[in-house]
C-alpha positions as CSV (number, residue, x, y, z in Angstrom):
1,M,3.2,48.7,114.5
2,W,2.0,46.1,112.1
3,L,3.7,43.3,114.1
4,K,1.2,43.9,116.9
5,N,-1.6,43.2,114.6
6,L,-0.4,39.6,113.9
7,N,-2.0,36.8,115.7
8,K,-0.3,34.1,117.7
9,T,0.0,31.7,114.7
10,E,1.5,34.3,112.5
11,R,4.0,35.4,115.1
12,S,5.1,31.9,116.0
13,T,5.5,31.0,112.3
14,M,7.6,34.1,111.7
15,T,9.8,33.3,114.7
16,G,10.4,29.7,113.6
17,C,11.2,30.7,110.0
18,F,13.4,33.6,111.2
19,L,15.5,31.3,113.3
20,G,15.6,28.7,110.5
21,W,17.0,31.3,108.0
22,T,19.4,32.6,110.7
23,L,20.9,29.2,111.3
24,D,20.8,28.3,107.6
25,A,23.0,31.3,106.8
26,L,25.3,30.4,109.7
27,D,25.9,27.0,108.4
28,V,26.4,28.1,104.8
29,Q,28.6,31.2,105.4
30,I,30.9,29.3,107.7
31,F,32.5,27.9,104.6
32,S,33.4,31.3,103.1
33,F,35.5,32.1,106.2
34,V,37.2,28.7,106.1
35,I,38.4,29.0,102.4
36,P,41.6,30.9,103.1
37,T,42.7,28.3,105.7
38,L,42.0,25.4,103.3
39,L,44.0,27.1,100.6
40,L,47.0,27.2,102.9
41,T,46.7,24.0,104.9
42,W,45.4,21.6,102.3
43,H,47.2,23.3,99.4
44,I,44.1,23.3,97.3
45,S,43.6,25.7,94.3
46,T,41.1,28.5,94.1
47,S,39.3,26.4,91.5
48,Q,38.9,23.5,93.9
49,A,37.8,25.9,96.7
50,G,35.2,27.4,94.3
51,L,34.0,23.9,93.4
52,L,33.4,23.2,97.1
53,G,31.1,26.2,97.2
54,T,29.5,25.3,93.9
55,V,28.6,21.7,94.7
56,T,26.7,22.8,97.8
57,L,24.6,25.2,95.8
58,L,24.1,22.7,92.9
59,L,22.8,20.1,95.2
60,S,20.7,22.7,97.0
61,A,18.8,23.1,93.7
62,I,17.9,19.4,93.6
63,G,17.2,19.5,97.4
64,G,14.9,22.5,97.0
65,W,12.9,21.0,94.2
66,I,12.4,17.6,95.9
67,S,11.7,19.2,99.3
68,G,9.1,21.6,97.7
69,F,7.4,18.6,96.1
70,A,7.5,16.8,99.5
71,A,6.1,19.8,101.3
72,D,3.1,19.8,98.8
73,R,2.5,16.1,99.5
74,F,3.3,15.7,103.2
75,G,3.1,19.1,104.7
76,R,5.2,22.2,105.1
77,V,6.2,21.9,108.8
78,R,7.2,18.2,108.6
79,V,9.5,18.7,105.7
80,L,10.9,21.9,107.3
81,Q,12.1,19.9,110.3
82,I,13.7,17.2,108.2
83,T,15.7,19.7,106.1
84,I,17.0,21.6,109.1
85,C,18.3,18.3,110.7
86,W,19.8,17.2,107.4
87,Y,21.9,20.3,106.7
88,A,23.0,20.7,110.4
89,L,24.3,17.1,110.5
90,F,26.4,17.4,107.4
91,T,27.8,20.8,108.4
92,F,28.9,19.2,111.6
93,L,30.5,16.2,109.9
94,S,32.4,18.6,107.7
95,G,34.5,19.5,110.7
96,F,35.9,15.9,110.9
97,T,36.9,15.6,107.3
98,Q,40.6,14.8,106.6
99,N,40.9,15.6,102.9
100,Y,39.4,17.4,100.0
101,E,37.3,14.5,98.8
102,Q,35.6,13.9,102.1
103,L,34.8,17.6,102.5
104,F,33.4,17.6,99.0
105,I,31.0,14.8,99.9
106,C,29.8,16.5,103.1
107,R,29.3,19.8,101.4
108,A,27.3,18.2,98.6
109,L,25.0,16.4,101.1
110,Q,24.7,19.5,103.2
111,G,23.4,21.3,100.1
112,L,20.4,19.0,99.8
113,G,19.0,20.1,103.1
114,F,20.1,23.7,102.7
115,G,18.0,24.1,99.5
116,G,15.0,22.4,101.0
117,E,14.8,24.6,104.1
118,W,14.2,27.9,102.2
119,A,11.6,26.3,99.9
120,T,9.4,25.0,102.7
121,G,9.9,27.9,105.1
122,A,9.1,30.5,102.4
123,V,5.9,28.8,101.5
124,L,4.8,28.2,105.1
125,I,5.1,31.8,106.1
126,G,3.7,33.1,102.8
127,E,0.6,31.0,103.4
128,V,0.1,31.8,107.1
129,V,0.5,35.6,107.1
130,R,-2.4,37.6,105.7
131,K,-1.9,39.3,102.4
132,Q,-1.6,42.9,103.6
133,Y,1.4,42.0,105.7
134,R,2.8,39.2,103.6
135,G,5.6,41.2,101.9
136,R,6.8,42.7,105.2
137,A,6.6,39.4,107.1
138,V,8.5,37.3,104.6
139,G,11.0,40.1,104.0
140,L,11.6,40.6,107.8
141,V,12.1,36.9,108.3
142,Q,14.6,36.9,105.4
143,S,16.7,39.3,107.4
144,G,17.6,36.3,109.5
145,W,20.1,35.6,106.8
146,A,22.1,38.7,107.7
147,V,22.0,37.7,111.4
148,G,23.3,34.2,110.6
149,W,26.0,35.7,108.4
150,G,26.9,38.0,111.2
151,L,27.2,35.1,113.7
152,A,29.4,33.3,111.3
153,A,31.7,36.3,111.0
154,L,31.7,36.8,114.8
155,L,32.6,33.1,115.4
156,F,35.3,33.3,112.7
157,G,36.9,36.3,114.5
158,L,36.7,34.6,117.9
159,F,37.8,31.1,116.9
160,F,40.7,32.2,114.8
161,T,41.9,34.6,117.4
162,F,41.9,32.2,120.4
163,M,42.3,28.8,118.7
164,P,45.1,27.3,116.6
165,E,44.1,27.7,113.0
166,E,44.1,23.9,112.4
167,I,41.4,23.5,115.1
168,A,39.5,26.8,114.5
169,W,38.2,25.9,111.1
170,R,36.9,22.6,112.3
171,A,35.2,24.2,115.3
172,L,33.3,26.5,113.0
173,F,31.8,23.5,111.2
174,W,31.0,21.8,114.5
175,I,29.0,24.8,115.6
176,G,26.8,24.0,112.5
177,L,25.0,21.3,114.5
178,A,23.2,24.0,116.5
179,P,20.2,24.3,114.0
180,A,19.1,20.8,114.9
181,L,18.0,22.1,118.3
182,L,15.5,24.4,116.5
183,V,13.5,21.4,115.4
184,F,12.3,20.8,118.9
185,W,10.9,24.4,119.1
186,V,9.3,24.1,115.7
187,R,7.5,20.9,116.6
188,R,6.0,22.6,119.7
189,H,5.2,26.1,118.4
190,V,4.8,26.2,114.6
191,P,1.5,24.8,113.2
192,E,0.8,23.6,109.7
193,S,-0.3,26.0,107.0
194,H,-4.1,26.5,107.1
195,L,-4.2,26.4,103.3
196,Y,-2.4,23.1,103.2
197,L,-4.8,21.7,105.9
198,A,-7.8,23.0,104.0
199,Q,-6.6,21.2,100.9
200,E,-6.2,18.0,103.0
201,R,-9.7,18.3,104.4
202,S,-11.2,18.9,100.9
203,G,-9.9,15.5,99.9
204,A,-7.9,16.8,97.0
205,E,-5.9,14.1,95.3
206,K,-2.2,14.4,96.1
207,A,0.2,14.4,93.2
208,G,2.3,11.3,92.5
209,M,5.9,11.5,91.4
210,G,4.7,13.2,88.2
211,G,3.8,16.2,90.4
212,L,7.5,17.2,90.3
213,L,6.9,18.1,86.6
214,A,3.5,19.9,87.2
215,I,5.2,23.3,87.1
216,F,6.2,22.6,83.5
217,R,2.6,22.2,82.2
218,A,1.6,24.7,79.6
219,E,-0.3,27.0,82.0
220,Y,2.7,27.3,84.4
221,L,5.7,26.9,82.1
222,L,6.3,30.5,81.2
223,T,6.0,31.6,84.8
224,T,8.4,28.9,85.9
225,L,11.0,29.9,83.4
226,R,10.8,33.6,84.0
227,V,10.9,33.3,87.8
228,S,13.8,30.9,87.5
229,A,15.7,33.5,85.5
230,L,14.8,36.1,88.2
231,A,16.2,33.8,90.9
232,T,19.3,33.0,88.9
233,G,20.3,36.7,88.5
234,S,19.7,37.6,92.1
235,I,21.4,34.6,93.6
236,G,24.2,34.4,91.1
237,G,25.0,38.1,91.7
238,S,25.2,37.7,95.5
239,Y,27.1,34.4,95.5
240,T,29.9,35.9,93.4
241,F,31.0,37.9,96.4
242,L,29.4,36.1,99.3
243,I,31.7,33.1,98.8
244,W,34.8,35.0,97.9
245,L,34.6,38.2,100.0
246,P,36.7,37.0,103.0
247,T,39.3,35.7,100.6
248,Y,39.3,38.9,98.6
249,L,39.7,41.0,101.7
250,K,42.4,38.8,103.2
251,T,44.5,38.1,100.1
252,T,43.9,40.9,97.7
253,R,43.4,43.7,100.2
254,G,45.8,42.3,102.7
255,L,43.6,42.6,105.8
256,S,44.1,40.6,109.0
257,V,41.5,38.3,110.5
258,I,40.2,41.1,112.7
259,G,40.2,43.5,109.7
260,T,38.4,41.0,107.5
261,T,35.8,40.4,110.2
262,G,35.3,44.2,110.6
263,Y,34.8,44.9,106.9
264,T,32.5,41.9,106.6
265,F,30.4,43.2,109.5
266,V,29.9,46.5,107.7
267,M,28.5,44.7,104.7
268,I,26.4,42.4,106.9
269,S,24.9,45.5,108.6
270,G,24.0,46.9,105.2
271,A,22.4,43.5,104.3
272,F,20.3,43.5,107.4
273,V,19.0,47.0,106.7
274,G,18.4,46.0,103.1
275,F,16.3,43.0,104.1
276,V,14.1,45.1,106.3
277,L,13.9,48.0,103.8
278,G,13.0,45.6,101.0
279,A,10.3,44.1,103.2
280,Y,8.6,47.4,103.6
281,L,9.2,48.5,100.0
282,A,7.6,45.3,98.7
283,D,4.3,46.3,100.3
284,L,4.7,50.0,99.6
285,I,5.9,50.3,96.0
286,G,5.4,46.7,94.8
287,R,7.5,43.6,94.3
288,K,8.8,44.5,90.8
289,K,10.0,48.1,91.6
290,T,11.8,46.8,94.7
291,F,13.6,44.1,92.5
292,F,14.5,46.7,89.9
293,V,16.0,49.3,92.3
294,S,17.9,46.7,94.1
295,A,19.4,45.0,91.0
296,V,20.5,48.3,89.4
297,S,22.1,49.7,92.5
298,A,23.8,46.4,93.4
299,A,25.4,46.1,89.9
300,I,26.8,49.7,90.1
301,L,28.1,49.4,93.6
302,L,29.6,45.9,93.1
303,A,31.5,47.2,90.0
304,L,32.8,50.2,92.1
305,Y,33.8,48.0,95.1
306,M,35.8,45.5,93.0
307,L,37.2,47.6,90.1
308,V,38.0,51.1,91.5
309,P,41.2,51.3,93.5
310,F,39.7,53.0,96.6
311,G,41.6,53.2,99.9
312,N,40.6,50.8,102.7
313,G,38.6,53.5,104.5
314,T,36.4,54.1,101.4
315,M,36.1,50.3,100.9
316,L,34.8,50.1,104.5
317,F,32.2,52.8,103.9
318,L,31.1,51.4,100.5
319,G,30.4,47.9,102.0
320,F,27.3,49.1,103.7
321,P,25.3,50.3,100.6
322,L,26.6,47.3,98.7
323,G,25.2,44.9,101.3
324,L,21.9,46.9,101.4
325,S,21.4,46.9,97.7
326,A,22.5,43.3,97.0
327,F,20.2,41.8,99.7
328,M,17.2,44.1,99.5
329,M,16.0,42.1,96.5
330,F,15.5,38.9,98.5
331,S,12.8,40.3,100.7
332,P,10.1,40.3,98.0
333,M,11.3,36.9,96.6
334,G,9.3,34.7,98.9
335,P,5.9,36.5,98.8
336,Y,6.3,37.1,95.0
337,M,6.7,33.3,94.3
338,T,4.0,32.5,96.8
339,E,1.6,34.7,94.9
340,L,2.4,33.2,91.5
341,F,1.6,29.5,92.1
342,P,-1.5,27.8,93.3
343,T,-1.5,25.9,96.6
344,R,-1.3,22.3,95.2
345,I,2.0,23.1,93.5
346,R,3.2,26.2,95.4
347,A,6.0,24.6,97.3
348,T,7.1,22.6,94.2
349,G,7.1,25.8,92.1
350,Q,9.0,27.9,94.7
351,G,11.4,25.1,95.5
352,F,12.3,24.6,91.9
353,C,12.5,28.3,90.8
354,Y,14.5,29.6,93.7
355,N,16.8,26.6,93.8
356,F,17.3,26.5,90.1
357,G,18.6,30.0,90.6
358,R,20.9,28.6,93.3
359,G,22.0,25.8,91.0
360,I,23.0,28.1,88.1
361,G,24.3,30.7,90.5
362,A,26.3,27.9,92.1
363,L,28.5,27.9,89.0
364,F,29.6,31.4,89.5
365,P,31.9,30.8,92.5
366,A,33.7,28.1,90.6
367,L,33.9,30.2,87.5
368,V,35.2,33.1,89.5
369,G,37.9,30.8,90.9
370,R,38.9,29.8,87.4
371,L,38.9,33.3,86.0
372,T,40.9,34.7,88.9
373,A,44.2,33.4,87.5
374,E,43.7,35.4,84.4
375,V,42.2,38.7,85.5
376,G,42.5,38.8,89.3
377,L,39.9,38.1,91.9
378,G,38.3,41.5,92.0
379,H,37.7,41.7,88.3
380,A,36.4,38.1,88.2
381,I,33.8,38.9,90.9
382,A,32.7,42.1,89.1
383,I,32.3,40.4,85.7
384,F,30.1,37.6,86.9
385,G,28.2,39.7,89.5
386,V,27.2,42.5,87.1
387,G,26.3,40.0,84.4
388,A,24.0,38.2,86.9
389,Y,22.2,41.4,87.8
390,A,21.7,42.1,84.1
391,V,19.9,38.8,83.8
392,M,17.7,39.6,86.7
393,I,16.7,43.0,85.3
394,L,15.7,41.3,82.0
395,A,13.5,38.9,83.9
396,I,11.9,41.6,85.9
397,L,10.7,43.4,82.8
398,T,8.8,40.3,81.6
399,L,7.0,39.4,84.9
400,P,3.7,40.7,86.3
401,E,3.2,42.7,89.6
402,T,1.5,40.7,92.4
403,M,1.3,43.2,95.3
404,G,-2.1,42.9,97.0
405,R,-3.0,39.7,95.1
406,S,-5.0,37.1,97.1
407,L,-3.4,33.7,97.0
408,P,-5.1,31.2,94.7
409,E,-7.8,29.3,96.6
410,D,-7.6,31.8,99.5
411,Q,-11.3,32.3,99.6
412,D,-12.1,28.6,99.5
413,A,-9.6,28.0,102.3
414,D,-11.2,30.8,104.3
415,V,-14.6,29.1,104.1
416,A,-13.1,25.6,104.8
417,T,-11.2,26.9,107.9
418,S,-13.5,29.6,109.2
419,H,-14.8,27.4,112.1
420,N,-11.4,26.5,113.4
421,D,-9.9,29.9,112.8
422,A,-12.7,31.6,114.7
423,K,-11.7,29.6,117.7
424,S,-8.1,30.8,117.6
425,G,-8.8,34.3,116.4
426,F,-7.2,33.8,113.1
427,T,-8.3,35.9,110.1
428,V,-6.9,36.3,106.6
């Protein structure tokens, strides 16, 4: 199996990033399970609930951009640790909030770290793992999102079954402090990217604050815009039902807490398989074809799930392929962006493009909340979800294939690090 061919550095980096994405998803998805309780106990509207989801994602766009720039300037691992601690702290503090305004502030601040964690982690693993395994490695690590989502669903079922509802939702947020413990493991076991260290040793001048805008220079502008559109479509499509799915199942479909958890787990299982399948397909048929198959099938299945009046049994079955299709597209995302930008602005580029998609996609939950009053929750989700996937498909058609592409400066970095890598058995 290809995992056996990885060296110690590659495996430890994969493990650290996998755990980071798992706990990242746990913290973010907790909120989707809390929404129904907040609607009842705080008497907030669906528009306000959607805005709570949106502000996290909007701030994640800014956080990802800034963190990406910081990772290019100060190192990937150092910034990764800071972002993990940041989002864990503000998820934890969300459990102590007493009103909508306080929760809004905590969710906004949590988003800054949430966006930065993906940007730095994706660049780190994309640079560390050799090119023949890059798609599978980053894609497999991305499956940690499904694991974290599953943990959130499991904890939701346990807490709301055995605790009073007014305590259960707070306890879910308190669990969000757990990711901070990961920082101690990362500090001990995850080394800095060899490409970043090679650039440090070469004495290359680090970008000043103007480096934030480097991705908008003429030679990178078109790539930045098209990749941002790709991210907007994929993330916007998934967020339309990620944030609202538990509410849809509980209010529109009339399912209990246990029923909602069960249906969500079926979709999560599909998402996990989708992440792994997408990881292999990215290295087998290419990044673009994997994106295209995923986007088209997700659009069709989401429309069926939300618009056709199936029975609950069919809905349960349909959740698996929907989860698979909607999340398969995220496996090639990290390696694809890594292969499109040079080392000196790679984290800045990935941080901006992916989190720009998060920022625009962040508007979708709020817009779904507003449209629900007019067309119903299921129709609102379908409208924005299918529209987002259409944007993604258009972006795919304009972008190049990068499968098998060496990273810019790879050969120079190999020469600069050959002596140290030989000692550790590392080869690219």
